[in-house]
C-alpha positions as CSV (number, residue, x, y, z in Angstrom):
1,M,90.1,24.3,-29.8
2,L,88.7,27.5,-31.1
3,P,87.1,28.5,-34.9
4,L,89.6,29.6,-37.1
5,L,87.6,32.1,-37.1
6,L,88.9,33.3,-33.9
7,A,92.6,32.6,-34.7
8,P,95.3,35.7,-34.6
9,V,96.3,36.7,-38.2
10,G,99.8,35.5,-38.9
11,E,100.1,32.4,-36.5
12,A,100.3,28.8,-37.2
13,N,97.7,26.6,-35.7
14,V,96.7,23.2,-36.7
15,I,93.6,21.8,-37.7
16,K,92.0,20.0,-34.5
17,K,88.1,19.3,-36.2
18,V,86.2,20.1,-38.7
19,S,82.6,20.1,-38.6
20,G,79.0,20.4,-40.4
21,N,77.2,18.3,-42.5
22,P,78.8,15.8,-44.2
23,Q,78.3,18.0,-47.3
24,I,80.1,21.1,-46.0
25,K,82.8,18.8,-44.4
26,S,83.7,16.9,-48.0
27,H,84.0,20.3,-49.4
28,L,86.3,21.9,-47.0
29,E,88.5,18.3,-46.7
30,T,88.8,18.5,-50.9
31,L,90.4,21.9,-50.2
32,G,92.7,20.5,-47.6
33,F,91.3,21.5,-44.2
34,V,91.4,17.8,-42.9
35,P,92.1,17.4,-38.8
36,G,96.7,17.5,-38.6
37,T,97.0,20.0,-41.3
38,E,98.9,23.4,-40.6
39,V,96.7,26.3,-41.6
40,T,97.6,30.3,-41.3
41,V,95.2,33.4,-41.5
42,I,97.2,35.7,-43.7
43,N,94.1,38.6,-43.4
44,E,90.5,39.2,-42.1
45,I,88.1,41.4,-44.9
46,A,84.3,41.5,-43.3
47,G,84.7,38.2,-41.5
48,N,85.9,36.5,-44.1
49,L,89.1,34.8,-44.2
50,I,92.1,34.5,-46.1
51,V,94.4,31.8,-45.2
52,N,97.2,29.5,-46.5
53,I,96.7,26.4,-46.4
54,K,99.6,23.6,-48.2
55,E,101.0,26.3,-49.8
56,T,98.0,27.4,-51.4
57,R,96.0,30.8,-50.1
58,I,91.9,30.2,-50.2
59,A,89.5,32.4,-49.2
60,V,87.2,31.1,-46.6
61,S,83.7,32.5,-45.6
62,K,82.9,33.8,-42.1
63,E,80.0,30.7,-41.9
64,M,82.7,28.1,-43.3
65,A,85.8,29.7,-40.8
66,Q,83.2,29.0,-37.8
67,K,83.6,25.1,-38.6
68,I,87.4,24.4,-38.5
69,M,88.5,24.2,-35.0
70,V,92.6,24.5,-34.4
């Protein structure tokens, strides 16, 4: 397992675990970041990520990307 932050651009990964306090986990789950879901990093800008999850592009901060394990 590695943080989404370190996942290669363009490679599809499956979310294994989401960590953080309950509020952060709930927020990420609302956005679709749940274990078993496929996520692809589209671009990385200054440590922040643009990802494709469930046919939607979402911007994720560096701090949030560290809490998503793939």
